[in-house]
C-alpha positions, 0 to 999 in steps of 0.5 A: 164312540164312547169316551170311556171303554174297555178291552182284552190286551195284545201285548208287544214289545219294542220297535214293532215295524210296520213290515212286522204288522203287515208283511211287505209281501202281503202288502198288494193284496187286493182288499184289507178284509182279505188282508187282515188275517195276515196281521202279524202272520212273523210274530204272532200268527195266530192273531189274525184268526183270534183278535176280536173287535175293541181288542186293545194293543199295549206296546213299548217304543216306537211302534209302527216304524218302519215303512209308510204303509196305510195298511198296517194301520188299516189291518188293525182297524179291519181286525176291531182294534180299538185303540193301541197304547204305547211308549211313543209311536212312529210319525207316519203310523200316527197320522195312519191310526188316526185316520183309520180310526184307531185311537193312539194314546201314550203312556209310559208304565202299564207295559210293566204291570198288564200282561197279554189277555188282562183288561185295560180301560181307557178314560178319554175325558181323565186322561187315564188307563187303568189294569191290574189295579194301577192308573197310569197318566195319557196325553190329552186326545185333540178334538179334532182327532178324537172326532176322526176317530169317532167318525169312523176315520179321515174318509168320513171327515172328508166326506162331510167337507165335501157335503159342506163345500171346500172352502179353498184355504187362502194364504198371503205369501211371505215376502223375501225379507220375512222368510229370510227373519233370523232364528228358525231352524231350517224346518220352521223356515219352510213350513212357516213359508208355506203357510204364510206364517210370521212365527211358528216354534215346535208343537205349533200345528200348521195348514200348508198347502203343499208343492207337489204330491206323489204317489206310487204304484203299491197304492194307487189302488187304495187311493183310487178306492179311497177317492171313490169312496169319499165321492171326490169327482175331482182335485185341487190341483192336477199339475202339483200330482205325479203318479210313478210305477216302480214297486210293482214294475216288473210284477212279483205278486199275482194280480200286481199288473192289473190292480195297481198298474190299471189304478193308476191309469184310472186315477190319472184319467178320472183327476186330469193327472199328466206327470206319468212314471211308467217304469221309469225307476224309482219314484224318490229318484224320480222326484228330485231328477225330475225336479219336482222336489224343489229347494224350499218347497213342501212335497209330501208322498205315499212312501216313508223314504220321501224324506229323501228331498230334504238333501235339498233343502225340501220339507217332505214326509211321507202320508198315508193313502186316506190323508193323500185322498183327502189332501188331493181333494183340498190342497191342505194338509196340516203339520205338526212343527217338529224340534230339531236337532242339529248335526255338525259334520265336521273335517273331510270324508276319506276315499272308500268312506261315504255319506253312507257310512255317516248316516249309518253311524248316526242311526247306530248312535241315536237308534231307531227312535233317537229322531222321532218325530225330529228334524234332523238338520245336517250342516258343517264342512263335509255336508257342504262338501257333499255331492247332492246324490249324497246328500240325498242317501242321508236325507233317505235314511234319516227316516230311520232313526224316526225323524219327520224330514231330515233337511240340508242347507241350500247352497250352490251345488244345491241351486246348480242342480236345480238350475236355479239362481242362488239368490232365489234359496239362500234362505234355506239356510241355518241361522245361528241362533235358532233354537235346537233340541240338541247339537250333535257333532261328528269328526269325519276324518276319524270314521271308517266305514259302517254296516248295519246288520241283522236285524235292525237298521241302527245295529250298525257296527264299524266294518272292522268287527265284521270283517271276513263274513260270509256273503251270499248276495250283494245288491247294489240299487235303490233310492239310497244308493242307485244313483250314477255315482253310486255306481260309479264308485262300484264300477271303479272298483270292480274293472278288470275284477270278477265276482266271488265265485258261488256269490249273486251281484244284482245291480239295479239303476235308480232310474232309466236316466241312471241306467242310460249313462251308466251305459255310456259310462261303460259301468254296466259293461263293467258289472256284466263282465265281473259276473253281475246281473244288472236289472231294469231300474225300480225298487225291487229287493229293496221292498221285497219284489223282484230280483235276487229275493233271499232263503233260511239262513242266506246272507245279504249285503245291500246298499238299500235302506232297511234290513227288518225281518222278512224284508228281503226274502224269508224270517231267517234271511240275514240282511247287512247295509252298507255303503257302495264301496263296501258292497264292490269290494264285498262282491269281488271278495265274497265275504264283507271286505273294507273297501279302503283296501282295494281302491285303485 
């Protein structure tokens, strides 16, 4: 690849999410060659048929936000996109794009002087981009990342490493005294411990050896194909890998069952993977339920909401399938140490106000890119009073601010949940002398329920501004709010009541264990007697799969984590996000309702 080149511009705005790049319903098409024609079909339907090899995208802030689906990068690469210039990029898309052979350049200014169809010239050595007689600086491209692009992506790079012989990374574990050394943020502590480094700071690149890898069924076909392209006959440690079938269980798209189900089984057989969970529930809930992602450790998965396990003080972040293949083969994964934002939660949550309301409030304040490649680290009285499920909810949605991870300190509740001694993990705590980028403080005593409104997670409003809005469907579930605790909150409010006439109420427990425990506790009977529909544990409607897809102009209120355009139905579906308490109150009333007025 030349270090100086030109191309025609396709221009985009801010917050172009991966569902916009390739809609979720297209994400299970078996081949990228077939899938690529649907790139930007909701925004620029002409893109897939008219884009030319060598074209360049120019965009605003937070390009590639949302889901970690690697197809968002690979469909652009398959369409011949050579380079993307934006004010900022979502951190998972950043990795996926380079791994797919696309050059990413960060630049603020070019967006104001160009239009679609203009010709832009990129000069890597000069660190500039030029258009219409104007020249702008861009950031330096590290040589290793440029080489990945120049070589055609990470697959070819990994082939080369295999041919040369994979050299085992030797890491000297830190002593207990060294891991307890003061002056570090939570993310710095966890990464330096895993990497065996005595000191790290934001911007440093560390080579880690993750303690657990997870792949779910959406990506099994692509991972299997990548492993075969690389020519891998073994992986570093099969015991560190789990495969979960949850997005395509049950199937909602033709050939889901064959392509994704059997690809997962073939992966397990070829590489000796024994931790398999077929139709047992949502991957992220299983990861902490089965204690696969543990406090103070490093975990990664082929999904953006891998941040969930940060509720237990686990550094966890999503990656794409090409990078997963390379990491499984080598046992290694590089991370850039993120800077951190400390979020202090003072006070005590009132009844009817939940951790979901806190994270929605934070998202509304800092917006979808306010945590871009940051570690959001939660502390304070309210944080420590939260249950583990409440913490997992907040860590899960830290991703929606662009965060690399969302971390809670490990305490007595963490130790109890994982069956560990507190002395093993109490080093996962905040240091008074740690250097934080900034500190945000909230008094949760004053917080009212919050709703994320159409069409973006950070379009957050307090409930008093949304009261009375008619809702056609309420969905209670997802890895964000499908726990036994969440079902209990809703069931308590709905006991002896009926779902509003004309409203569809769907309940999806997060895992089989949650489902069975909810049956034993009587919550499922309560939902059924109220007129609700209870479905098998899976990702379901949250990711646009089965159970309750919406149509034009219908309104859905969901306890899920995203309300992107087209995600739960058509591009004209209006999607709201809320806590389980708001969801239950709304299901009963038929309009958005404050749960504090209905608490028994």
